Backbone as JSON, one array per atom type, in Angstrom:
{
  "sequence": "MQDRILAINVLGTNTVVILALLSAALETPYLLDMAMIYALLNFVLAVAVSKFTVERGGVI",
  "N": [[248.09, 160.38, 74.05], [247.1, 162.24, 75.79], [249.25, 163.92, 76.44], [249.7, 165.3, 74.08], [247.36, 166.8, 73.75], [247.52, 168.38, 76.02], [249.88, 169.78, 75.43], [249.07, 171.29, 73.2], [247.13, 172.88, 74.43], [248.73, 174.31, 76.25], [250.39, 175.77, 74.51], [248.42, 177.28, 73.25], [247.44, 178.77, 75.42], [249.71, 180.23, 76.13], [249.95, 181.8, 73.83], [247.63, 183.33, 74.0], [248.17, 184.79, 76.34], [250.45, 186.25, 75.54], [249.34, 187.78, 73.44], [247.5, 189.29, 74.92], [249.2, 190.74, 76.64], [250.66, 192.18, 74.74], [248.61, 193.71, 73.72], [248.0, 195.34, 75.92], [250.44, 196.67, 76.22], [250.85, 197.99, 73.77], [248.56, 199.4, 73.59], [246.37, 198.63, 71.98], [243.24, 197.7, 71.26], [242.2, 195.73, 69.57], [243.93, 193.56, 69.57], [243.44, 192.37, 72.01], [240.86, 191.48, 71.56], [241.42, 189.56, 69.62], [242.89, 187.8, 71.21], [240.94, 186.89, 72.98], [239.19, 185.55, 71.23], [240.91, 183.57, 70.29], [241.37, 182.18, 72.66], [238.82, 181.15, 73.15], [238.53, 179.46, 70.91], [240.6, 177.67, 71.46], [239.65, 176.46, 73.79], [237.27, 175.25, 72.84], [238.36, 173.46, 70.99], [239.78, 171.73, 72.72], [237.67, 170.59, 74.19], [236.24, 169.34, 72.12], [238.1, 167.45, 71.1], [238.47, 165.9, 73.37], [235.87, 164.85, 73.75], [235.59, 163.42, 71.35], [237.61, 161.49, 71.68], [236.71, 160.08, 73.93], [234.29, 159.04, 72.97], [235.22, 157.26, 71.07], [236.11, 155.25, 72.59], [238.43, 155.42, 73.94], [240.18, 156.55, 76.83], [240.8, 159.63, 78.2]],
  "CA": [[247.21, 161.39, 73.51], [246.95, 163.3, 76.79], [250.35, 164.86, 76.38], [249.52, 166.15, 72.9], [246.29, 167.75, 74.04], [248.07, 169.32, 77.0], [250.84, 170.64, 74.74], [248.3, 172.24, 72.39], [246.51, 173.84, 75.35], [249.78, 175.18, 76.78], [250.75, 176.71, 73.44], [247.3, 178.21, 73.09], [247.4, 179.67, 76.58], [250.84, 181.16, 75.99], [249.62, 182.73, 72.76], [246.63, 184.26, 74.54], [248.85, 185.69, 77.28], [251.3, 187.15, 74.77], [248.48, 188.75, 72.76], [246.94, 190.2, 75.91], [250.26, 191.65, 77.07], [250.93, 193.11, 73.64], [247.47, 194.64, 73.66], [248.17, 196.32, 76.99], [251.65, 197.46, 76.0], [250.7, 198.83, 72.58], [247.26, 200.05, 73.69], [245.56, 198.29, 70.81], [242.18, 196.81, 71.76], [241.9, 194.61, 68.68], [244.74, 192.41, 69.97], [242.72, 191.72, 73.1], [239.76, 190.75, 70.92], [242.01, 188.38, 69.01], [243.26, 186.89, 72.29], [239.71, 186.27, 73.5], [238.71, 184.6, 70.22], [241.84, 182.45, 70.28], [241.12, 181.42, 73.88], [237.58, 180.42, 72.93], [238.82, 178.37, 69.97], [241.43, 176.71, 72.17], [238.77, 175.71, 74.7], [236.37, 174.41, 72.03], [239.19, 172.38, 70.46], [240.06, 170.77, 73.79], [236.43, 169.86, 74.48], [235.91, 168.49, 70.97], [239.04, 166.33, 71.05], [238.16, 165.03, 74.52], [234.63, 164.15, 73.46], [235.87, 162.47, 70.28], [238.4, 160.4, 72.22], [235.87, 159.27, 74.82], [233.32, 158.32, 72.15], [235.91, 156.19, 70.36], [236.42, 154.19, 73.54], [239.66, 155.73, 74.66], [240.0, 157.39, 78.0], [241.84, 160.66, 78.22]],
  "C": [[247.05, 162.55, 74.5], [248.03, 164.35, 76.67], [250.23, 165.79, 75.18], [248.45, 167.2, 73.13], [246.79, 168.81, 75.02], [249.05, 170.28, 76.34], [250.13, 171.68, 73.89], [247.66, 173.29, 73.29], [247.54, 174.8, 75.93], [250.21, 176.2, 75.74], [249.65, 177.74, 73.22], [247.22, 179.22, 74.21], [248.54, 180.68, 76.51], [250.57, 182.2, 74.92], [248.62, 183.77, 73.25], [247.28, 185.26, 75.48], [249.72, 186.7, 76.53], [250.46, 188.2, 74.05], [247.89, 189.76, 73.74], [247.98, 191.2, 76.41], [250.63, 192.65, 75.99], [249.83, 194.14, 73.52], [247.6, 195.72, 74.72], [249.36, 197.24, 76.72], [251.49, 198.44, 74.84], [249.4, 199.63, 72.57], [246.43, 199.87, 72.43], [244.49, 197.28, 71.23], [241.89, 195.62, 70.85], [242.75, 193.38, 69.01], [244.09, 191.65, 71.13], [241.53, 190.95, 72.57], [240.27, 189.46, 70.28], [242.38, 187.34, 70.07], [242.03, 186.17, 72.83], [239.15, 185.24, 72.52], [239.6, 183.37, 70.2], [241.65, 181.57, 71.52], [239.85, 180.58, 73.75], [237.81, 179.24, 71.99], [239.67, 177.28, 70.63], [240.59, 175.83, 73.09], [237.87, 174.77, 73.92], [237.14, 173.24, 71.44], [239.45, 171.32, 71.51], [238.83, 169.94, 74.12], [236.09, 168.9, 73.35], [236.82, 167.26, 70.9], [238.76, 165.36, 72.2], [236.91, 164.22, 74.27], [234.84, 163.09, 72.39], [236.63, 161.26, 70.82], [237.56, 159.49, 73.11], [234.86, 158.46, 74.02], [233.95, 157.16, 71.39], [236.3, 155.06, 71.3], [237.7, 154.41, 74.3], [239.35, 156.6, 75.85], [241.14, 158.38, 78.04], [242.42, 160.76, 79.6]]
}
């Protein structure tokens, strides 16, 4: 389960970096807003899955 969570976090981080770089290159601030929202959702997902796994008795 750890490897799946890590893979999702890596994909999310790469997406955030790509959106931030595109925002800087194209000078479009809304892409940076999208990157920040996506980063927040990625973090909340990781915390929620970790909490769910620990409550079920598994250790991440």
